[in-house]
N, C-alpha and C positions, 0 to 999 in steps of 0.2 A: 841382617834386621829383615823382615819380607812386611811390605804394603797392603793394608786394607787390599787389593784391586791385585796383586799377586796371590794369594790367599782364595781371594774368589775363582778365580780364574781356575789356580786347583782345586778346587772341590767340586768344579763344575767338570772338569776334565778326567779326576773321577772318580763324577757319577755317571760319565758318559760314558766312560770306559769302561764302568764295572770292575775295575780293580779292586782287590782285596783293601789295599792302604799303601797309603806313603809316607815315608817319614826323610825329611829334610834339614838338612843344619846348614845355616849360613852365618859368617862371624860370629860363629858362640851361640845364634838363635836354633832352638828344635823346633819345630813342624810336623806334627803324626795326623794327616786327615786319615778314618779309618772308612772306608769303602765296603761294598757289597762283600760279604765274606764269599768268597769261591765257592763252589760245591764241588765234591768227589774227585779228584781227576779221571776220567777215562780213559785217559793218554795212559802213551807208555812211562814208564821210566826214562826220566830224562829229559820228557819232551817241553816245551814251554809254557804253562799256566797261562800265560796271558799273552793275547795277541803281541804282531810285530809292531801294526800300529799304535797299538798302544801302549808301547813301552815308547818306537818315534815322535807320539803326541805330548806325553809326559818329560820327554827329554828337553821337546823343544820350549815348554812351558820354563825348567827351570835350569835352562842354560839363560844366563844372561847376555844382552841385549850387547850388539859391540857399538850401539851407537844409540841415544837418546831416543827412547821411544816416544813418537806422533801418540798425540790423543787422537786415542779411534774410540767412538762410541761401543760400548757392547754392546751384540750383537741382540735382538728384538726375539722371543721366543716365538716358534712359530704359528700362526694364527692357529684359532682351535676351531674347530664348526661349531656355528649356530644352529642347537634347533630348530625345527619349523615351525616357523607361526610366531620367533622369538627373534628376531630377527636387527630390533635395539636394545640389546642386554648386549652388558661387555664385561668382560672376566677377568677381574686382579690376579697373577696370579704368582707364586715364589721368584721371585728373584736370589733364592741360595737355599741350596741344604739346613734344615734345622728343624726345630722345633714351635708348631705354632701355642699360640696363643693367644684369646680372646681379650681378657684383659689386663691389665698392666701389673698388678701382682694376684693373690689367692683370693683379699678379701674385698675386693674392689670388681664392679661391676663391670658387664663387658663391653667393649667399646664401643660395639655395634649392636642390633641385632636384627633380623630378616625383619621388613616392615619398614628401618630406619633409613630417613632421609638423609644422604649423605653430602656436601662437596668436594670439592676439586681441591688436594692438598690434606683433609681428612685423616685421622688416625683409624686404622680398622684393625689393627691386632699388630703383634710382638712376630719373631721371627727371629727365636735365638740361637745363635751359630757361634763357636766355641767360646761361651761363657759372653757373649757379646751383641744385648739387646739390639733390631733391629726393626723400627716402627715398620712399617709396611701402611704406604697412606694410599688414597682414591686420588685415582688420576681425573678419575666424569663427577658431575655430577646427576644423583641421582637418587634412587630408591634401591634398600640392599635386598634382592631376590632369595639368593641361596646363599650358607657357608656351609662350605663342603666338607675343611677337614673338622675334627673335634678336637676340643680344647687338648694341649698336651700330646697336641699329635705330631709324627716326624712327618714332616713335608721336601720334598725335590723340590727340583730347580724349574722351573717352567709349572710346576700344579697348581690345578684351581684352587684360588683361594675363597673370590665369596661371585658371585655371580648381582652384577649394579644395572638394572634400568632405568636408561638414561634417560635427562629430561629436558 
C-alpha cells in the first residue's frame, strides 16, 4: 500500500521530471500517475525518451528505504518575486498537482472572493488530486487581492492560487 506522503512525492517527481507517466504495483496495490505527454521523439530509434537523471530520481523515490525514514519536512516551494510596490503580498501556492475548485460543490458559493478578509487557517479552495479533495487554507491573515486559476482548472505543484495582502 502507498502512503499519502509517498503518493505526493511521486506526483511531484513526475511533474518535475516531466515524464509521460508512471505505473507502480506494491503489495497488490496499483498506482498510476499520468504526467506530461511526451513530444514526438526527435532522437534516433532506440535512444531513451527520458533522461537518465529522471530515471534515477524515480528509482530512488520508489525504492523502499532500508531503515525507517526520518521525519523530514517537505521542501517549501521556491519564493516567487513580488511585483514592484506590493511587497506586503503573500502568495498561496498549490501544494500538489490537481484540479482547482473555488467552492465545496457546484451549487455552493465560492469559499472566498477578491476583497474578502481571510484569517489564518480559513479554507480558501479545494485542490482535487486522485479523487481526494484537499482543502487549501490561508497561512496568513489579510485580504484576498487576486485569485489566479479559474474554477475547475488544472494546477501544478507550486503554482500561485491566491495573492493575499497581509494585514
